[in-house]
Legacy VTK file of the C-alpha trace (Angstrom):
# vtk DataFile Version 3.0
C-alpha trace
ASCII
DATASET POLYDATA
POINTS 148 float
-35.784 73.766 -60.858
-37.553 70.709 -58.877
-40.918 70.195 -59.151
-43.461 70.405 -56.546
-43.927 66.704 -57.010
-40.181 66.152 -55.778
-40.139 68.810 -53.187
-43.154 66.475 -51.483
-41.570 63.532 -51.730
-38.360 64.605 -50.338
-40.384 66.641 -47.195
-42.383 63.582 -46.756
-39.622 61.325 -46.815
-40.473 59.179 -49.709
-37.238 59.602 -51.296
-34.997 58.276 -48.941
-31.234 58.350 -49.345
-28.956 55.908 -47.500
-28.323 58.382 -44.699
-31.802 58.683 -44.001
-31.534 54.951 -42.570
-28.066 54.284 -42.106
-27.355 52.500 -38.668
-30.697 51.300 -38.224
-31.406 47.589 -38.272
-34.988 47.918 -39.392
-35.068 43.825 -40.005
-34.490 42.993 -36.586
-36.643 43.348 -33.529
-38.423 46.229 -34.366
-40.212 48.365 -31.611
-43.715 47.940 -34.479
-44.261 46.889 -37.815
-47.113 46.012 -39.799
-49.907 46.412 -42.108
-50.952 49.568 -42.804
-52.671 51.857 -45.847
-50.965 54.990 -46.056
-52.165 57.896 -48.757
-49.810 58.632 -51.876
-47.246 61.133 -51.484
-47.870 63.359 -54.084
-50.873 61.505 -56.164
-53.321 60.744 -53.439
-53.743 57.136 -54.347
-53.961 54.769 -51.697
-51.033 51.862 -50.879
-50.831 49.251 -48.451
-47.502 49.214 -47.294
-45.321 47.349 -44.042
-44.104 49.983 -41.924
-41.518 49.197 -39.225
-40.934 51.393 -36.218
-37.262 51.918 -35.108
-35.285 54.409 -33.138
-37.376 57.431 -34.220
-37.827 56.556 -37.555
-40.961 55.225 -39.257
-39.862 53.030 -42.435
-42.272 51.657 -44.867
-41.518 48.652 -47.698
-43.689 47.248 -50.507
-44.066 44.241 -48.035
-43.016 42.265 -45.122
-40.337 40.243 -47.198
-39.096 43.306 -48.614
-37.727 44.632 -44.923
-35.975 41.291 -43.922
-32.379 41.877 -44.777
-29.629 44.390 -43.999
-29.600 44.978 -47.740
-33.257 46.083 -47.853
-33.958 49.322 -49.112
-37.097 51.371 -47.630
-39.307 53.330 -49.925
-39.837 55.566 -47.444
-38.842 57.114 -44.178
-40.265 59.361 -41.236
-38.218 60.769 -38.844
-40.833 60.639 -36.218
-38.361 63.075 -33.951
-39.716 65.732 -35.729
-42.893 65.000 -35.956
-45.552 67.317 -33.727
-48.381 64.817 -33.547
-50.065 61.520 -34.141
-53.488 61.471 -33.530
-57.012 59.606 -35.071
-57.967 61.026 -38.330
-61.479 59.441 -39.011
-63.307 62.322 -39.232
-61.015 63.890 -41.272
-60.876 61.729 -44.057
-64.090 60.021 -43.637
-62.494 56.498 -43.170
-62.375 53.769 -40.412
-59.646 53.159 -38.426
-57.519 56.457 -40.011
-54.582 58.624 -37.890
-52.399 61.104 -39.019
-48.954 61.995 -38.226
-48.288 65.646 -38.651
-44.981 68.287 -38.354
-44.878 71.515 -39.312
-44.796 71.451 -43.078
-46.972 68.472 -43.845
-49.622 65.670 -42.290
-49.893 62.391 -43.872
-52.998 59.849 -43.304
-52.726 56.530 -42.774
-55.017 53.545 -42.095
-54.846 50.685 -40.058
-56.858 47.313 -40.442
-58.810 47.349 -36.941
-58.866 49.760 -34.212
-56.707 47.801 -31.539
-53.922 48.588 -34.702
-54.535 51.590 -34.955
-54.467 52.837 -31.088
-51.107 50.789 -30.618
-50.054 52.802 -34.066
-50.878 55.645 -31.967
-49.260 54.859 -28.923
-45.950 53.448 -30.434
-45.338 56.592 -32.469
-46.364 58.817 -30.059
-44.057 57.371 -27.554
-41.079 57.535 -30.580
-41.889 61.620 -30.855
-41.393 61.678 -27.224
-38.229 59.736 -26.961
-36.474 61.269 -30.158
-38.331 64.886 -30.237
-35.596 67.684 -31.491
-38.170 70.391 -30.471
-36.075 70.704 -27.009
-32.295 71.031 -27.408
-30.162 71.395 -24.251
-29.556 75.124 -23.768
-33.578 75.129 -23.173
-33.405 72.574 -20.444
-33.813 74.322 -17.229
-32.282 72.129 -14.024
-33.023 74.731 -11.343
-30.707 72.451 -9.196
-27.915 74.322 -11.012
-29.024 77.850 -10.716
-26.743 79.658 -8.501
LINES 1 149
148 0 1 2 3 4 5 6 7 8 9 10 11 12 13 14 15 16 17 18 19 20 21 22 23 24 25 26 27 28 29 30 31 32 33 34 35 36 37 38 39 40 41 42 43 44 45 46 47 48 49 50 51 52 53 54 55 56 57 58 59 60 61 62 63 64 65 66 67 68 69 70 71 72 73 74 75 76 77 78 79 80 81 82 83 84 85 86 87 88 89 90 91 92 93 94 95 96 97 98 99 100 101 102 103 104 105 106 107 108 109 110 111 112 113 114 115 116 117 118 119 120 121 122 123 124 125 126 127 128 129 130 131 132 133 134 135 136 137 138 139 140 141 142 143 144 145 146 147
């Protein structure tokens, strides 16, 4: 029987398996990278981690050097295409520069170092959600030109 903690870690991407990051060159030219403080997956402590956004996935590492090589293994991966919203969360957790990423199953909280970083992360993750969203399948795309 899986513990609540391991289920939570799996849901929040905290125990990545190689297929979660296979084929993403997170060590080179990320769309965005930088320090964020994230709330622990199950134990609600705050930890500073190095984040990398690339190809619709948000990875985190202990520090930049841990994200710099092909053999690096991320500590966590969130496929942002599964996410529904990214928005400011300062009023929810009462911390400055806070934002949240939500899926239909859970919400994760992050704290940027300043207001500009917070806005930049929200914008970048928001763009990635739109680009990689799996919510619209081809069968749901309506093309009026192809109607008889």
